[in-house]
Structure formats: structure tokens, C-alpha cells
VMD Tcl script that draws the C-alpha trace (Angstrom):
set ca {
  {-15.15 -10.52 -6.63}
  {-13.01 -7.95 -8.30}
  {-9.84 -6.87 -6.59}
  {-9.64 -3.32 -5.04}
  {-6.62 -1.45 -4.10}
  {-7.67 0.24 -0.77}
  {-5.47 3.26 -1.67}
  {-7.10 3.80 -5.16}
  {-10.13 5.99 -5.84}
  {-10.97 4.21 -8.99}
  {-12.94 1.01 -9.74}
  {-10.81 -0.77 -12.43}
  {-8.05 -2.22 -10.13}
  {-6.39 -5.38 -11.19}
  {-4.80 -6.13 -7.80}
  {-5.31 -5.35 -4.11}
  {-1.97 -3.61 -3.66}
  {0.58 -1.58 -5.70}
  {1.72 1.98 -6.42}
  {-0.93 4.71 -6.67}
  {-0.29 8.22 -8.11}
  {-2.04 11.55 -8.00}
  {-4.16 12.28 -11.09}
  {-4.78 16.09 -11.17}
  {-8.33 17.06 -12.24}
  {-7.79 20.77 -12.24}
  {-9.24 23.42 -9.87}
  {-7.43 21.75 -6.95}
  {-9.16 18.41 -7.34}
  {-7.19 15.13 -7.59}
  {-7.83 11.45 -7.78}
  {-5.46 8.74 -6.37}
  {-5.31 5.99 -8.86}
  {-3.48 2.67 -9.54}
  {-2.01 2.05 -12.94}
  {-5.04 0.33 -14.31}
  {-7.53 2.88 -13.17}
  {-5.19 5.62 -14.44}
  {-5.23 4.20 -17.92}
  {-8.96 3.89 -17.80}
  {-9.32 7.57 -16.81}
  {-7.02 8.61 -19.71}
  {-9.21 6.43 -22.08}
  {-12.33 8.11 -20.72}
  {-10.94 11.58 -21.31}
  {-9.63 10.67 -24.89}
  {-13.18 9.53 -25.69}
  {-14.81 12.59 -24.29}
  {-12.45 14.86 -26.04}
  {-13.28 13.22 -29.33}
  {-16.97 13.02 -28.64}
  {-17.08 16.81 -27.80}
  {-14.51 17.79 -30.48}
  {-12.60 19.63 -27.89}
  {-9.64 17.47 -26.70}
  {-7.86 20.40 -25.08}
  {-10.63 20.41 -22.51}
  {-10.02 16.82 -21.62}
  {-6.28 16.54 -21.07}
  {-4.57 13.21 -20.34}
  {-1.96 12.88 -17.74}
  {1.19 10.67 -18.18}
  {1.68 8.18 -15.45}
  {5.51 8.73 -15.44}
  {5.09 12.50 -14.88}
  {2.78 12.04 -11.92}
  {3.47 12.29 -8.22}
  {3.66 9.01 -6.36}
  {1.10 8.97 -3.58}
  {2.33 7.79 -0.20}
  {-0.66 7.01 2.06}
  {-0.37 8.07 5.59}
  {1.07 5.52 7.96}
  {-0.41 5.02 11.44}
  {1.98 6.38 14.15}
  {3.47 3.88 16.53}
  {1.58 3.55 19.81}
  {-1.60 4.81 18.34}
  {-4.63 2.88 17.20}
}
mol new
graphics top color blue
foreach p $ca { graphics top sphere $p radius 0.5 }
foreach p [lrange $ca 0 end-1] q [lrange $ca 1 end] { graphics top cylinder $p $q radius 0.2 }
display resetview
């Protein structure tokens, strides 16, 4: 079975834990992705930009420039 980071929205995870970041999609939409899924999303966008001959409509996002996503932690005393 493939590992899946529970904090990641993608499906190309290589581990069950690790840092995730916010991948902006535009129009207020975002994905929360691990590094592996992030790279997959950028590859997808690069390919669609070439395919449609319109790369400016398929911008890639740099991992280093992205906001680190910190999942909510349960409050003590709550279940």
C-alpha cells in the first residue's frame, strides 16, 4: 500500500508524515501538499501549459516561496 500523508490533499505522497505547504490555485482556492505531490502538481501544470500553448494560464509555484501549513492541533481536555 502506498504511503499517504494525512495532512496532504494529493495522492503522490512518499511518506506518511512531513511538512506540507499551501499551493494556491487562484480564485481563493488552495491545495495542501507534501513536497512529492507539489512536484507532481507543477509537472502537471507545465505539461498543460505546453499542451494548450498557454503556459501563463498554468503557473507553477515554487516550494520555497510557499506558506508552510500548520494543521490545527486538538485543544487539551477536548476529544
